C-alpha positions as CSV (number, residue, x, y, z in Angstrom):
1,X,175.6,110.5,-55.3
2,X,175.7,108.5,-51.7
3,X,172.2,107.7,-52.4
4,X,173.2,105.9,-55.7
5,X,175.7,104.0,-54.0
6,X,173.3,102.7,-51.4
7,X,171.1,101.6,-54.1
8,X,173.5,99.9,-55.8
9,X,175.2,98.3,-52.8
10,X,171.1,97.2,-51.6
11,X,170.6,95.9,-55.3
12,X,174.0,94.1,-55.3
13,X,173.5,92.5,-51.9
14,X,169.9,91.3,-53.1
15,X,171.0,89.8,-56.1
16,X,173.7,87.9,-54.1
17,X,171.4,86.7,-51.8
18,X,168.7,85.5,-54.5
19,X,171.7,83.7,-56.5
20,X,172.8,82.0,-53.2
21,X,169.1,80.8,-52.4
22,X,168.3,79.9,-55.9
23,X,171.7,77.3,-56.0
24,X,170.7,75.9,-52.4
25,X,167.2,75.3,-52.9
26,X,166.2,72.0,-52.6
27,X,164.5,69.8,-55.6
28,X,161.9,67.1,-55.8
29,X,162.6,64.1,-58.2
30,X,159.6,62.0,-59.0
31,X,160.1,58.3,-59.8
32,X,157.5,56.5,-61.7
33,X,156.6,53.0,-60.2
34,X,154.8,50.9,-62.9
35,X,155.2,48.2,-65.3
36,X,157.5,46.4,-62.9
37,X,160.2,49.2,-63.2
38,X,161.2,52.4,-61.8
39,X,161.6,55.3,-64.1
40,X,164.1,56.6,-64.0
41,X,165.7,53.8,-62.1
42,X,169.1,55.4,-61.2
43,X,169.2,59.2,-60.2
44,X,171.5,61.9,-58.9
45,X,170.5,64.5,-56.4
46,X,172.0,67.0,-54.2
47,X,172.0,66.7,-50.5
48,X,168.4,67.6,-49.0
49,X,166.5,66.8,-52.1
50,X,163.3,64.7,-52.1
51,X,162.6,61.9,-54.0
52,X,158.8,60.8,-54.6
53,X,158.2,57.4,-55.8
54,X,154.9,57.6,-57.6
55,X,152.9,54.1,-57.6
56,X,150.8,53.8,-60.5
57,X,149.8,50.0,-60.7
58,X,150.6,46.7,-59.4
59,X,151.9,46.0,-55.9
60,X,155.3,47.1,-55.4
61,X,157.5,48.8,-52.5
62,X,160.9,50.8,-52.5
63,X,163.1,49.1,-50.1
64,X,166.5,50.6,-49.3
65,X,167.1,49.4,-45.7
66,X,170.6,49.1,-44.5
67,X,170.0,45.4,-43.5
68,X,169.4,45.0,-47.5
69,X,172.0,46.8,-48.7
70,X,175.1,47.3,-46.0
71,X,176.6,50.3,-48.3
72,X,173.5,52.5,-48.1
73,X,174.0,55.8,-46.0
74,X,170.7,55.9,-45.4
75,X,167.7,53.6,-44.4
76,X,164.8,54.1,-46.0
77,X,161.5,51.6,-47.1
78,X,158.2,52.2,-48.1
79,X,156.0,49.3,-47.1
80,X,154.1,47.3,-49.6
81,X,151.7,49.5,-51.7
82,X,149.1,48.3,-54.0
83,X,147.0,51.2,-54.9
84,X,147.9,54.6,-56.4
85,X,149.8,56.1,-53.9
86,X,153.4,57.9,-53.4
87,X,156.4,57.4,-50.9
88,X,158.6,60.4,-49.9
89,X,162.2,60.5,-48.7
90,X,164.4,63.4,-47.9
91,X,167.8,62.4,-48.5
92,X,170.4,64.1,-46.2
93,X,173.5,62.2,-46.1
94,X,176.1,62.0,-49.2
95,X,176.5,58.7,-50.9
96,X,175.1,56.0,-53.1
97,X,171.7,54.3,-52.0
98,X,170.8,51.0,-53.7
99,X,166.7,50.1,-53.4
100,X,164.8,47.1,-54.9
101,X,161.3,46.4,-54.8
102,X,160.8,43.1,-52.5
103,X,158.3,41.8,-54.7
104,X,160.1,42.1,-58.1
105,X,163.6,41.4,-57.5
106,X,164.5,42.9,-61.0
107,X,163.4,46.0,-60.2
108,X,166.4,48.1,-58.9
109,X,167.5,51.7,-58.7
110,X,169.9,53.9,-57.4
111,X,170.1,57.5,-55.7
112,X,173.2,59.0,-55.7
113,X,173.4,61.9,-53.4
114,X,175.9,64.7,-53.8
115,X,176.8,67.2,-51.3
116,X,175.8,70.9,-52.3
117,X,178.5,72.9,-53.8
118,X,180.9,72.7,-51.0
119,X,184.4,71.5,-52.2
120,X,185.2,68.2,-50.1
121,X,187.4,65.3,-51.0
122,X,186.9,61.7,-50.3
123,X,190.5,60.1,-50.0
124,X,189.1,56.8,-50.4
125,X,189.0,57.8,-54.4
126,X,191.8,57.1,-56.8
127,X,190.6,59.5,-59.3
128,X,192.6,62.2,-61.2
129,X,190.9,65.6,-62.5
130,X,192.7,68.3,-64.7
131,X,191.8,70.8,-66.9
132,X,193.4,72.2,-69.8
133,X,192.3,74.5,-72.8
134,X,188.3,74.0,-73.3
135,X,188.3,70.4,-71.6
136,X,188.0,69.0,-68.2
137,X,189.5,65.4,-67.9
138,X,188.6,62.7,-64.9
139,X,190.9,59.5,-65.0
140,X,190.1,56.5,-63.5
141,X,186.6,57.5,-63.9
142,X,184.8,54.0,-65.2
143,X,181.6,53.4,-63.4
144,X,181.5,57.1,-62.0
145,X,178.7,59.6,-62.4
146,X,180.3,62.9,-63.3
147,X,179.0,66.6,-62.8
148,X,180.5,69.8,-63.6
149,X,179.2,73.0,-62.2
150,X,179.9,76.5,-63.0
151,X,180.9,78.8,-60.3
152,X,177.1,80.3,-60.5
153,X,176.0,76.7,-59.4
154,X,174.7,75.8,-62.8
155,X,175.6,72.2,-63.7
156,X,177.1,72.5,-67.3
157,X,177.7,68.7,-67.6
158,X,176.4,65.6,-66.0
159,X,177.1,62.0,-67.2
160,X,178.2,58.5,-66.7
161,X,181.5,57.4,-67.7
162,X,181.8,54.3,-69.7
163,X,185.5,54.3,-69.7
164,X,188.6,55.0,-68.0
165,X,189.2,58.3,-69.1
166,X,186.1,60.8,-69.3
167,X,186.4,64.3,-70.8
168,X,184.0,67.1,-71.1
169,X,184.1,69.9,-73.1
170,X,183.1,73.5,-71.9
171,X,182.9,76.1,-74.1
172,X,183.7,79.0,-71.6
173,X,186.7,79.8,-69.5
174,X,186.5,80.0,-66.0
175,X,186.5,78.2,-62.4
176,X,184.2,75.0,-62.2
177,X,183.6,72.4,-59.5
178,X,184.1,69.0,-60.9
179,X,182.2,66.2,-58.6
180,X,183.2,62.4,-59.2
181,X,180.9,60.0,-57.5
182,X,180.9,56.3,-57.3
183,X,180.6,53.5,-54.6
184,X,183.9,54.2,-53.3
185,X,182.5,57.9,-52.5
186,X,183.0,61.2,-53.8
187,X,185.7,63.7,-54.7
188,X,185.0,67.2,-55.6
189,X,187.9,69.5,-57.1
190,X,188.1,73.1,-58.3
191,X,189.3,73.6,-61.6
192,X,190.2,76.7,-64.1
193,X,189.8,76.6,-67.6
194,X,192.1,79.8,-69.0
């Protein structure tokens, strides 16, 4: 009997550790640089994720220098690249990073970096997050990116709010982490659907 309990405990610890490693694993997000466009131009990543800009054609660069964009939490620039190559950046600071191609000012993009699943609040936000029934409602959301995660770290909703009130329908009861980010900062709140 004791050996079965030991096996069960060991197996449980292994599953928990695997789950935590999966949640915390950094991702690599690729952006194509071709035809005078960044594709996708606006991305949302987790803290510690890597962005790789793949230069397909033309002469371009990626300029996210703080001298150009004073609100950027991180400073990055690729230099001019006029051949098939790539530029890689690991983002470690939470916030919104704007960038542009210096040769083509209409080529713009944004990297929004969210913190890993920890729950933090940024007091500069004037957002309200509530839950009722199967809906999670964010008030004052216009222009914000809204991500909702299950307690296991799986993203169940992600989108850009086009109005002051953003409603997401989640089909299962339980605890969720709601993250609202915009140029003012990030707010994260734990909500319960009963």
